[in-house]
N, C-alpha and C positions, 0 to 999 in steps of 0.2 A: 237837526234840519233835514228832513227826509228828501228834499228836492235839491239839495246842494251836492250835486254829483261831481266827482272828479274822475276823468277818464283814466283807465289803468295804464301803468307802464307795461312793457311786454312781460307776460307771465305765461306759465305752462299750466294747463288745467286738464281735466278729464272730460272729454266729450261723450256722446252717446256710446253705450256698450264698451266703455273702457278705452276708447280711442284717444291717444294724446292729442292735445290741441294747443294752439298758441292764441292768446288774446292780446290785442294791442289796440292803440288808438291811432287814428289817421286824421289829420287836420288839413284843410284846404279852403282858401277864400273865407276864412273866419268861422267855418263850421267843422265839427268833429264827429267822426264815426267811431264806434267801438267795433272791432273786427275780430271774429273768431274763425280760425281756419284749421281744418283737420282732414285726414284721409289722404289717399293717393289714387291716382288713376289718370287715364287719358282725358276724361271729360271733367270739367270744373262746373259745379253748380253754385250759383249766387242766390242766397235766400233773402227776400225782402218782406218784412212783416207788415201787418196792417196797423191802422191807427190805434193808439193806446196799447200796443203790444211791444214786443222786442224779440231779439234773436232766439230766446229760449223757447218760443212757441214752435220752433222747427225741430226741437230735439227728437221727438218721436219719428217724424218724417225722415230725418237724416239717419236715424238708427236703422230704419228699414231699407235705406239706400246704401248702407255701409258696404264697402268693397266695390262700389260701382263708379267711384270717382273721387275727386277732391271737392271739399265743401268750404264755402265762405259764407258765414252768416253775420249779419251786421245789426247793431242797434243804430237806427237812423238818428240824426241830431234831435236831442230833446226827448228821446225814448230810451227805455232800458237804463243802461249805465252811461249813455252818452250825454254830455252836458247840453244845456239849452243854448242854441245859437243866438247871436244878438238880434236877429230877425228870423221869423219863421220862414222856412224855405218853401218855394213852390215845388210842384212835382217835377217840373223841368229842371230847376236848379238842383234839386236832390239828385236827379239823374246825372247831371254834370259832375257833381261831387263824387258819385260812384265811378264815373268814367275816369276821374283823376286818380281814384284809388286803384283801379285796375291797371292804368298805365304806369303808375308809380311802382307797382309790384310786378310789372311785366306779365300781367295776367291776360287771358283771353285768347280766343273767344270763349265766353261762358254761356251756359244755359241758365238763364235768369228765371227764378221761380218766385213769383210774387203772390201774396195773399191779401185780398181785400184792397185797402189803400195801396199796398205794395204792388198790386197789379198796375196801378196808374203810373208809378215810378218805373216799373219794368218796361212798359211799352214806350215811355219817353226815352229810356236808355237805349232800347233797340232801335227806335226811330232816329234819335239824335246822334248815336254813336254805333252805327251798324257793324263796323269792323270788330267791335268788342263783344258781340252777341251772336251765338250760333243757333239759339232756339229760345222760345218764350213759353213758359207755363204760367197760366193765370188761374189761380185758385179763388173762386168766389169773386169775380171782378166787379168792382164798383166804379162809378156811381151811376145808377140808372138815369137815363136822360129825362125821364118824366118826374123824378122825385128828388131833385137836387136841392133839398132843404134840410136843415139840421133836425127840425122837429119830425119830419117824415122818416129820416134815416134812423133816428133814435127809437121811434115807435117800431119800425121794422126790426131793429136789433133786439128790442125788448121782447117782441113776439118770438123771435128766433131763439133767444136764450131760454124761453119757457120750455123748449124741448131738449135743451142741452144737458149733458151730464154734470154732476157736481165738480168733477175734475176740470172741465172746460170753464165753468163759471169761476172756479178758484184761480186758475191761471190768468183768466181775463181780468179779474178784480185786482190781482197783484200787479199786473203790468199797467193797468190804467192808473193805479196810484203812483207808479213810477214815472208815468208820462208827465206828471207835474201839473202846476196850476195854469199852464198855457194850453190846455187841451182844447179849449173853445176856439182859440186862434188856429190851431192845427186842423180842427174840423172845418173851419172856413176855408183854409188852403186846399183841403181835399175837395170840398164841394165846388170851389171856384174852377177846378180843372174839368175839362170836357174830354174824357178819354175817347169818345166816339170820333173826335176829330183826328186822333192820333192813330187809331187802329189801321186805317188804310195805308198809313206810311210805314207800317211794320212789314218788312220783306222776308223775315226769317220764318221758318216753320214754327207753328204755334199749336198749343193745346189749351183748352178751357176745361176746368174741372168744377163741377157744381154739386153741392149736397142736394139730394132730391127734395129735401124739406126746407131748403134755404129760403127764409122770408126776406132777406136783404137783397138777394140776387135772384129774382124770379126767372123761370125757365125761358120766357120770351126774350128777356134781356140777354141772357147768356147765349141764346141762339143768334141774336143780332150781333153780339160780340164775335162769335165764331165766324159768322158770315163776313163781317167787316175785315177780319184777319185773313182774307183771301181763302176762305173755306177751311178754317182750322178745325181740328177734331174737337168734339164736345163729348165729355164723359160725365155721367151723373152717378153719384154714390148714393144709393137708396138709403132712406131712413135717417139721414144726417142733415145738419143745418149748415150755417155759415162757417162754423169752426170745424168742419169735417176733417181737416188735416190733423187736428189735435185729437179728436174723438176716435177717428178711424184712419190713422195715418198709413196703415198697411194698404188700404184700398187706393189712396192717393199715390203712394209709392209705386204700386203695380201699374197704375195708369201712366205714370212718368216714365217708368222703365220701358213700357211698351212703346211710348212715344220716342224715346231716345235710342231704341234698339237694344235695350238691356245693358 
């Protein structure tokens, strides 16, 4: 049964570049996260993956940020190793779940780094629980206000994957399979969210990173996102698409370090 996932008990694993890590589960209000934490430092980064993905998508990025802080990467409910929740969570409810995680562990404030759908959760977390967030990094923010349909987004993603590397496609295929049979409902939850209504409520410093060839997040949209975030910085990584943090994690890490002051 490939989709019958059981959250792990606390275990020790090896994170990027041989760094010891702890993987555990956290449950609150009927939903469960799988949480991997590693590294040390004054700044804490919280990584939130996109739809169909999981915490492993951030391995390369975290490796390039090694030594610059502490890292928390999660499998959101129903993704990666995290079990399916009784009901698919909205972006806002997912943010509340993460806030419960941070408060339970005495964490925060964190610099929240979201990719794709994870950017929608990231801005909800920053807006709804501002004391827990000191900075926001949005990698390929979704969903454009003019194309909020599943058909359009899937077409955009297909065009984007045509330029991606085999490694990116392999990682994505594995994680989409792990996302399980409810991926259509998760897509609906993502598309029902209007991030443009949330951006003006984010008061923390913000950074937007876009792959220069990203077909899912066009340049005009990312410019709008940055402007709505009270004039956030916008960085483009040339010659890469929607999954630029996987294909060229070094460039994304450099932009994040410049944003956070190294």
